[in-house]
MARNU-511488 format. One record per residue (C-alpha): residue number from 1; residue in one letter; x, y, z. Coordinates in pm, whole numbers, always signed. Layout:
N
[NUM "A" [X Y Z]];
...
//
This chain:
235
[1 "M" [-1387 +5 +963]];
[2 "A" [-1258 -226 +1231]];
[3 "F" [-1091 -198 +1570]];
[4 "L" [-759 -383 +1581]];
[5 "P" [-606 -475 +1916]];
[6 "R" [-247 -385 +2006]];
[7 "T" [-24 -628 +2182]];
[8 "D" [-127 -471 +2512]];
[9 "Q" [-492 -517 +2402]];
[10 "E" [-566 -153 +2339]];
[11 "A" [-744 -93 +2009]];
[12 "F" [-712 +145 +1722]];
[13 "R" [-952 +201 +1431]];
[14 "L" [-849 +110 +1076]];
[15 "A" [-1053 +235 +779]];
[16 "L" [-1054 +92 +427]];
[17 "I" [-1186 +329 +162]];
[18 "Q" [-1362 +158 -128]];
[19 "L" [-1431 +435 -377]];
[20 "Q" [-1555 +467 -733]];
[21 "V" [-1272 +559 -973]];
[22 "S" [-1346 +777 -1272]];
[23 "S" [-1139 +892 -1570]];
[24 "V" [-1081 +1232 -1414]];
[25 "K" [-772 +1219 -1190]];
[26 "S" [-844 +1540 -998]];
[27 "D" [-1196 +1421 -914]];
[28 "N" [-1063 +1089 -790]];
[29 "V" [-807 +1257 -565]];
[30 "T" [-1063 +1506 -427]];
[31 "R" [-1311 +1224 -357]];
[32 "A" [-1043 +1017 -187]];
[33 "C" [-938 +1304 +39]];
[34 "S" [-1298 +1372 +132]];
[35 "L" [-1351 +1008 +234]];
[36 "V" [-1023 +1013 +431]];
[37 "R" [-1158 +1307 +628]];
[38 "E" [-1484 +1123 +689]];
[39 "A" [-1299 +818 +817]];
[40 "A" [-1091 +1035 +1047]];
[41 "T" [-1402 +1199 +1194]];
[42 "Q" [-1522 +851 +1282]];
[43 "G" [-1207 +780 +1474]];
[44 "A" [-982 +606 +1221]];
[45 "K" [-616 +636 +1308]];
[46 "V" [-490 +435 +1008]];
[47 "V" [-665 +476 +672]];
[48 "S" [-601 +290 +344]];
[49 "L" [-702 +382 -7]];
[50 "P" [-744 +116 -280]];
[51 "E" [-510 +23 -562]];
[52 "C" [-506 +269 -854]];
[53 "F" [-736 +515 -667]];
[54 "N" [-647 +812 -890]];
[55 "S" [-656 +633 -1229]];
[56 "P" [-858 +373 -1420]];
[57 "Y" [-684 +36 -1390]];
[58 "G" [-529 -80 -1716]];
[59 "T" [-204 -91 -1911]];
[60 "D" [-334 +173 -2152]];
[61 "Y" [-402 +413 -1865]];
[62 "F" [-75 +377 -1664]];
[63 "P" [+143 +590 -1894]];
[64 "E" [-119 +862 -1923]];
[65 "Y" [-192 +896 -1552]];
[66 "A" [+161 +835 -1421]];
[67 "E" [+326 +1102 -1209]];
[68 "K" [+636 +1137 -995]];
[69 "I" [+636 +1100 -619]];
[70 "P" [+613 +1360 -474]];
[71 "G" [+363 +1482 -729]];
[72 "E" [+10 +1613 -765]];
[73 "S" [-168 +1317 -601]];
[74 "T" [+78 +1239 -324]];
[75 "R" [+103 +1606 -221]];
[76 "R" [-271 +1600 -160]];
[77 "L" [-242 +1278 +41]];
[78 "S" [+37 +1432 +249]];
[79 "E" [-179 +1738 +323]];
[80 "V" [-487 +1537 +428]];
[81 "A" [-280 +1300 +647]];
[82 "K" [-143 +1603 +830]];
[83 "E" [-483 +1774 +844]];
[84 "C" [-641 +1466 +999]];
[85 "S" [-335 +1358 +1201]];
[86 "I" [-354 +998 +1075]];
[87 "Y" [-140 +735 +911]];
[88 "L" [-253 +730 +549]];
[89 "I" [-177 +434 +318]];
[90 "G" [-217 +587 -24]];
[91 "G" [-354 +283 -207]];
[92 "S" [-148 +297 -523]];
[93 "I" [-88 +526 -818]];
[94 "P" [+99 +481 -1143]];
[95 "E" [+445 +627 -1070]];
[96 "E" [+699 +750 -1323]];
[97 "D" [+1064 +751 -1220]];
[98 "A" [+1369 +762 -1441]];
[99 "G" [+1176 +664 -1754]];
[100 "K" [+1012 +360 -1583]];
[101 "L" [+658 +312 -1460]];
[102 "Y" [+567 +146 -1130]];
[103 "N" [+247 +59 -939]];
[104 "T" [+335 +243 -617]];
[105 "C" [+187 +289 -266]];
[106 "A" [+303 +598 -71]];
[107 "V" [+241 +610 +303]];
[108 "F" [+224 +932 +505]];
[109 "G" [+246 +993 +876]];
[110 "P" [+33 +1222 +1096]];
[111 "D" [+269 +1513 +1028]];
[112 "G" [+244 +1461 +649]];
[113 "T" [+589 +1300 +617]];
[114 "L" [+641 +1033 +350]];
[115 "L" [+721 +724 +561]];
[116 "V" [+770 +459 +293]];
[117 "K" [+705 +393 -76]];
[118 "H" [+614 +38 -184]];
[119 "R" [+642 -56 -551]];
[120 "K" [+437 -360 -646]];
[121 "I" [+680 -651 -660]];
[122 "H" [+479 -917 -838]];
[123 "L" [+326 -786 -1163]];
[124 "F" [-15 -920 -1255]];
[125 "D" [+29 -1120 -1579]];
[126 "I" [-260 -1359 -1626]];
[127 "D" [-436 -1546 -1901]];
[128 "V" [-747 -1741 -1810]];
[129 "P" [-894 -1867 -2144]];
[130 "G" [-1238 -1727 -2211]];
[131 "K" [-1233 -1506 -1900]];
[132 "I" [-949 -1261 -1862]];
[133 "T" [-611 -1171 -2011]];
[134 "F" [-407 -898 -1844]];
[135 "Q" [-36 -813 -1855]];
[136 "E" [+90 -542 -1625]];
[137 "S" [+451 -612 -1737]];
[138 "K" [+367 -457 -2074]];
[139 "T" [+404 -115 -1917]];
[140 "L" [+511 -154 -1550]];
[141 "S" [+844 -240 -1392]];
[142 "P" [+852 -446 -1067]];
[143 "G" [+960 -315 -731]];
[144 "D" [+1234 -500 -546]];
[145 "S" [+1208 -414 -176]];
[146 "F" [+1019 -495 +139]];
[147 "S" [+817 -207 +281]];
[148 "T" [+726 -163 +645]];
[149 "F" [+644 +128 +868]];
[150 "D" [+589 +174 +1241]];
[151 "T" [+293 +330 +1418]];
[152 "P" [+223 +365 +1792]];
[153 "Y" [-15 +72 +1747]];
[154 "C" [+185 -184 +1553]];
[155 "R" [+432 -238 +1271]];
[156 "V" [+265 -257 +925]];
[157 "G" [+383 -447 +616]];
[158 "L" [+279 -346 +265]];
[159 "G" [+193 -526 -54]];
[160 "I" [-15 -439 -359]];
[161 "C" [-281 -672 -501]];
[162 "Y" [-104 -968 -664]];
[163 "D" [+172 -945 -396]];
[164 "I" [-74 -1120 -163]];
[165 "R" [-53 -1432 -378]];
[166 "F" [+309 -1488 -267]];
[167 "A" [+318 -1635 +86]];
[168 "E" [+689 -1564 +132]];
[169 "L" [+638 -1188 +140]];
[170 "A" [+391 -1214 +429]];
[171 "Q" [+625 -1452 +609]];
[172 "V" [+909 -1203 +585]];
[173 "Y" [+688 -923 +719]];
[174 "S" [+580 -1146 +1009]];
[175 "Q" [+946 -1219 +1087]];
[176 "K" [+1014 -849 +1081]];
[177 "G" [+758 -794 +1355]];
[178 "C" [+458 -678 +1148]];
[179 "Q" [+119 -741 +1313]];
[180 "L" [-86 -588 +1030]];
[181 "L" [-43 -647 +657]];
[182 "V" [-220 -411 +414]];
[183 "Y" [-268 -493 +49]];
[184 "P" [-448 -229 -161]];
[185 "G" [-581 -440 -450]];
[186 "A" [-808 -460 -749]];
[187 "F" [-893 -825 -801]];
[188 "N" [-1135 -878 -1091]];
[189 "L" [-1456 -1078 -1141]];
[190 "T" [-1256 -1394 -1228]];
[191 "T" [-988 -1396 -960]];
[192 "G" [-1199 -1217 -695]];
[193 "P" [-1456 -1492 -623]];
[194 "A" [-1182 -1758 -638]];
[195 "H" [-895 -1608 -438]];
[196 "W" [-961 -1263 -283]];
[197 "E" [-1090 -1375 +57]];
[198 "L" [-905 -1708 +51]];
[199 "L" [-565 -1550 +16]];
[200 "Q" [-631 -1295 +288]];
[201 "R" [-744 -1566 +532]];
[202 "A" [-444 -1783 +441]];
[203 "R" [-190 -1503 +494]];
[204 "A" [-357 -1409 +825]];
[205 "V" [-380 -1761 +978]];
[206 "D" [-36 -1878 +852]];
[207 "N" [+144 -1579 +1007]];
[208 "Q" [-99 -1493 +1291]];
[209 "V" [-138 -1132 +1173]];
[210 "Y" [-419 -904 +1071]];
[211 "V" [-464 -867 +694]];
[212 "A" [-653 -577 +533]];
[213 "T" [-731 -525 +165]];
[214 "A" [-880 -210 +11]];
[215 "S" [-1038 -237 -335]];
[216 "P" [-1190 +15 -574]];
[217 "A" [-1567 +3 -588]];
[218 "R" [-1711 -216 -864]];
[219 "D" [-1796 -34 -1185]];
[220 "D" [-1962 -267 -1434]];
[221 "K" [-1903 -14 -1712]];
[222 "A" [-1525 +2 -1665]];
[223 "S" [-1284 -173 -1903]];
[224 "Y" [-1147 -358 -1595]];
[225 "V" [-1417 -442 -1341]];
[226 "A" [-1295 -467 -978]];
[227 "W" [-1438 -733 -752]];
[228 "G" [-1467 -489 -457]];
[229 "H" [-1526 -658 -121]];
[230 "S" [-1265 -467 +83]];
[231 "T" [-1194 -684 +384]];
[232 "I" [-1020 -708 +721]];
[233 "V" [-926 -1055 +853]];
[234 "N" [-802 -1130 +1206]];
[235 "P" [-534 -1387 +1297]];
//
């Protein structure tokens, strides 16, 4: 957790939840909600879950775990946001809509209302010889919109994982008055050491904003191993 100052120098507490993700969706959602409650009891007013918090990360898993929004997972997020009276950034889940799949972050307000839904714009297609090959575009469709929401503390801009690689998105959010950018992400053991912290610090210093990234916990037995290292960077 970290305290982030407002423009008038008051502070609010932001919590990033780095949780282990299993193959059982209901267990993942229950664990996430429990940790959201724990963060709220410690004074967090804005809480973020990691990318793919209810599903293993992988193109083979997205179709199996996909659900509509609202749906099973996001209804639970809405309920816990209202219960704790917080702003809840719902990491991301595989979303199904009109026959297409998206990597989507749903954000809920303190009254449980869905404030905004961000679909990952830049799909993660990568081939590093001898290290990692991954192609989100095999199963996912890209989002096509900017996503911001307002809190009493500041305006927040949203991206998901690989979206952080594209400086223009952060620049647009800064121009729109965002003071905090949140990127739920699941960088891996190849891209994590190279770019995870570097990109966060670059986006923060270039735009003079706070940048927060929430990652799943590292599971060395998973088919896709997340780097972890959830981070908050100041301007």
